[in-house]
C-alpha positions in Angstrom: 146.5 -68.1 -34.0 149.2 -69.6 -36.2 152.1 -67.6 -37.5 153.5 -67.9 -41.0 156.7 -66.4 -42.0 157.0 -65.1 -45.6 159.8 -63.6 -47.6 159.2 -60.3 -49.3 158.8 -62.1 -52.6 156.3 -64.6 -51.1 154.3 -61.7 -49.7 154.2 -60.0 -53.1 153.1 -63.3 -54.8 150.5 -63.7 -52.1 149.1 -60.2 -52.8 149.0 -61.0 -56.5 147.1 -64.2 -55.8 144.6 -62.4 -53.5 144.1 -59.7 -56.1 143.5 -62.3 -58.9 141.3 -64.4 -56.6 139.0 -61.4 -55.8 139.0 -60.6 -59.5 137.7 -64.1 -60.3 135.2 -64.1 -57.5 133.9 -60.7 -58.6 133.7 -61.5 -62.3 132.1 -64.9 -61.8 129.6 -63.3 -59.5 130.6 -65.8 -56.8 130.2 -63.1 -54.3 126.6 -62.3 -55.2 123.9 -63.4 -52.8 120.4 -64.4 -53.9 119.5 -60.7 -54.4 122.5 -60.0 -56.5 124.1 -57.9 -53.8 127.9 -58.0 -53.2 127.6 -58.8 -49.5 127.8 -62.6 -49.8 130.2 -64.3 -47.3 132.7 -65.5 -49.9 133.5 -62.1 -51.4 133.3 -60.4 -48.0 135.7 -62.9 -46.4 138.1 -62.6 -49.4 138.1 -58.8 -49.2 138.6 -58.9 -45.4 141.6 -61.2 -45.9 142.9 -58.7 -48.6 142.6 -55.8 -46.1 144.3 -57.8 -43.4 147.2 -58.6 -45.7 147.4 -55.1 -47.0 147.8 -53.9 -43.4 150.9 -56.1 -43.2 152.7 -54.4 -46.1 155.0 -52.3 -43.9 156.5 -55.4 -42.3 157.6 -56.6 -45.7 158.8 -53.2 -47.0 156.4 -53.5 -50.0 155.9 -49.9 -50.9 155.4 -50.9 -54.6 152.4 -53.1 -53.7 150.3 -51.1 -51.3 149.5 -47.4 -51.3 148.7 -46.4 -47.7 148.6 -42.6 -48.4 147.2 -40.4 -45.6 144.2 -39.3 -47.8 142.7 -42.7 -47.7 141.1 -44.6 -44.8 141.9 -48.0 -46.3 145.1 -49.0 -48.1 144.8 -49.7 -51.8 147.0 -51.2 -54.5 149.6 -49.1 -56.1 148.7 -48.3 -59.7 151.7 -50.2 -61.2 151.0 -53.3 -59.1 147.3 -53.2 -60.0 148.1 -52.8 -63.7 150.5 -55.8 -63.5 147.8 -58.0 -61.9 145.2 -56.8 -64.3 147.5 -57.7 -67.2 147.7 -61.3 -65.8 144.0 -61.4 -65.4 143.3 -60.1 -68.9 145.7 -62.7 -70.4 144.0 -65.5 -68.4 140.5 -64.4 -69.6 141.7 -64.1 -73.2 143.3 -67.6 -73.0 140.1 -69.1 -71.6 137.9 -67.4 -74.1 140.1 -68.5 -76.9 140.1 -72.1 -75.6 136.3 -72.2 -75.3 135.6 -70.4 -78.6 138.0 -72.6 -80.6 136.7 -75.8 -79.0 133.1 -74.9 -79.7 134.0 -74.0 -83.3 135.9 -77.3 -83.6 132.8 -79.1 -82.5 130.7 -77.2 -85.0 133.1 -77.9 -87.8 133.5 -81.6 -87.1 129.7 -82.0 -87.1 129.5 -80.1 -90.4 132.1 -82.3 -92.0 131.3 -85.7 -90.5 127.7 -85.3 -89.6 125.7 -84.3 -86.5 126.4 -87.7 -84.7 130.2 -87.6 -85.4 131.0 -87.4 -81.7 128.6 -90.0 -80.5 129.8 -93.5 -79.6 133.5 -92.6 -79.6 135.9 -92.4 -76.6 136.3 -89.0 -75.0 140.0 -89.0 -76.0 139.2 -89.7 -79.6 136.5 -87.0 -79.6 139.0 -84.4 -78.2 141.6 -85.5 -80.7 139.1 -85.1 -83.6 137.9 -81.7 -82.3 141.4 -80.4 -81.8 142.2 -81.1 -85.4 139.6 -78.5 -86.3 139.9 -76.2 -83.4 143.6 -75.6 -83.5 143.3 -73.3 -86.5 140.9 -71.1 -84.6 143.1 -71.1 -81.6 146.1 -70.0 -83.7 144.0 -67.3 -85.3 142.8 -65.9 -82.0 146.3 -65.8 -80.5 147.7 -64.2 -83.7 144.9 -61.6 -84.2 142.6 -61.7 -81.2 138.9 -61.9 -82.1 139.1 -59.2 -84.7 138.4 -61.6 -87.6 135.5 -63.4 -86.0 131.9 -62.6 -87.0 128.7 -63.8 -85.6 126.3 -65.0 -88.3 123.1 -63.2 -87.7 120.9 -66.1 -89.0 122.3 -68.5 -86.4 121.1 -68.3 -82.8 123.6 -67.2 -80.3 124.3 -69.6 -77.5 125.8 -69.2 -74.0 128.6 -71.7 -73.6 129.3 -73.2 -70.2 131.8 -75.9 -69.4 132.4 -77.4 -66.1 
């Protein structure tokens, strides 16, 4: 077994990263097995690592990170720490949703203005530059007002957007 020395600040950052990592695994269903059950190895290993790291909280004097109260068999995150991590997670999801939505609307707009084949036969960089011209206004709107002013036109089919 290897030993790693961490400062208190590094331990706190590691716990934030573990919290956020498990959040991503859980929300992306990366922990689901073929039957949709949450016992897949990736999620299980991540939560085992989380438990191991939580058990080390006393060594780092991190009373504000882990709550190891006597009424619980397993330690859990303190409410303030969990809220801090959830705020980071929410901001990341909003930013990604804004990026995807604005980019897709930019593609839609460029095709409406320049024709359905507007993005064919051009370099990827030129395509991105052209799309960003249209999508930046949506991105600004989302960051200023959230998705409050966005409406889904009922006559248009909804699409699931995936980017890899």
